[in-house]
Every structure is written in C-alpha cells, then in structure tokens.
Steps between C-alpha positions, in 0.01 A plus 500: 500500500620853422489773758287726281260486210644531148321618190512291183733761351742469796495122482580509127780748561647270766477202261687700233772593746533138602536390137760768441721352769426713809616312817215332681588654838484846344152427362386367839611818670355725231159332478466376854501126434630266772595205284646428156199282424271802524687658215530189281130434547428835339734419212312172441167682526575738219748309282496132592760288675729494192581865571674396824774314307541795260546730796760269657700517177480879501612507859810286444818663623738257330591373156525136395406316181554158347332523160848454358842409636692796360745603770746359750267606778181322402708197397654495848163561663353212299773269632411602853127451432567152363664410832404717800206682344137399534157586361258605770186518289395610148580859591819492706842344542781508748862415571642407840874489582733496795756710311401862560756636251319317218158620612638854533632475143158390368327768708728775372455408132120447518428784744301258718554496876563170679408359842727317743378246754635240742492134407514325840495150345843563342622776738538744206372833378331478162416775249199504275386693192141487383373631166138537386460452127271265314693561179836402656346183650365405157831574325703300753291192430662477155829429666355242741461728800160385629350417837653197677768478234783335691449142383344576162751747355592399147729637232479877487353605167696792352468675170816517288577863585456429872767231511779759506402565861543139611811582708299731724210256526754249622645758739155559647449122535830460687428799725161341568549126533876461457806526714860610442746341743854378556575127497694334783824573308408867437383483141209723399187305401130552450182300489137550395217294648137454415206280583436465120716259301380654172602847611843392623565316170403815311757698707762235418421528129528880510836488685649241270356594159461879528761605757751224408559351842675164506275199550304524821355224708161491672426329827191452719502524882316269736249782548423496127681823401679503167844664486770620260839541669841587361843599630664479161711812469434550132125503583558744787698725263207504258263571786704804590550621145147450372259486796667685792673747274420815704350612832126445470222371725634286784842644575590231757521222243672715240772603741550152653533306175743751347721520810505122549593450134791748521628352828486144374647572157760763597785277372301375202475634146120502535516822704655683207187427292267679739 
C-alpha cells in the first residue's frame, strides 16, 4: 500500500520513470511506496509483466554479451562459465570463485559489482558475480553452458572465426577447474579436471590439434572425475607462450606457473625460448 493516493497520470509517470531505469528506492521515496512490489504491480497493470524484464535490461549497470566470441575477454569468461559458472534460471547467470583477484578482474571489465561471503563448510571466503540477462543465458546455451551442466558438457561448438580465441577459452577453463602446481621434484605442471568425459576429451583435442601440445593422457579418479595432467616442459612452454602469455584474469596462476618454469629451467635452453 502507498502512503497517499496517486492519480492515473502520476502512476503512468512513475511507470515511465521505472522503465527508463530510475532506481527503485528513489521511486519508493518519491511516490511514497513501501515495497518494490507496489511499483512493479503498477508496471504490470499498465504494460504487462513483460515490461518488467525490459526495465531490468534498461537498469543494467554492467556490460556482458556472448552472441559471438570476438575478444580475449569473452573467450576467457566463457572458459570460466564452462567450469565455475552456472545458470540460475532463464533470465540470470552467475560465477562463484575463491580467487578474489579473478572476480575483481571480471567486475572491473564488466562494471558489475560482486559479493563476498563466508563458506563455513570449506573454511573459505567466496566471491560471487550475478548477471541478469535472458539474451546472455540463451547465447551461452550454444556453447553448452546450461543448467546442471557439469556431467553433460560436450564439445564446445565454435564458429570458424571464433576458434582464434581458443587459447583464452582454455585459460578460463584452467583458472576455473584447473590447477598449476610444482611436482615433487620442482617441475611446473598443470591439470584440468571435469565430471564430463566428453568435455575433457574435447579439451585434449584442442590442446593437441590446435595448440600443438605433445600427446596428453586422460585418467579418471575413484570419484569419477576425468583429468588431463602434464609436467612435460615443452607443453608447459607452450602453455606460457600461447595461453598464459600476459597478465590477465587470475594473476595467482599466471605468476606461479611462470616463476616455477623459470626456476626449474634456469640451466636449460628452454628458458631462452620464453
């Protein structure tokens, strides 16, 4: 209930302001409404419920699109969505990470603020970005990013001109569901894991056939996770030269793999090729 009576003209003016992107709390103060629902009810009354979604799009304070993979950024973001991203419903999507530097990077580029929260089950702080866009949700489905995707991810369908961005899709995948580490003898190594065998085999094919990694093996854990793992230094060199070629996204992995490679290969000709 509003605190005062409004004429039809006032209600229509408020609806127009809502559609134009005026913040809801501002409209509540201006027109004396106590709840957001009081305002959206008026929007539905005059324009129908479809107008609510239009207004949400007008109110967006961030930029993100996936109608085409045409930049390093949306390629990297796609890799993260294939791993740590999730579809909430037909109108919204999210990404949830423990690495705040990566979330900060996404937040800075898109202009979308993120939320941090405690995860008591794992004694960690997590960071979450949420986006509201029916169009983005629909576009992501073409690449296999759908609800409950973990075990059903298949080969990622890319158009020919999108394939040039495969290195940054792989980088997003590693930053999401991969790990860079040092072996027991100090060699740099990395792995990628997935609950989907089809998806992990697609990654293997991309690394070997498009990025020219040496033959990679696939294993499956007792828990059912599929995994690609390599400590071959020629493969690590290609990872650095093609995938982790510059600071971008998750700085922790970028810095670790490059430092570990240099330390391990300091007396090796490989270091001269980097």
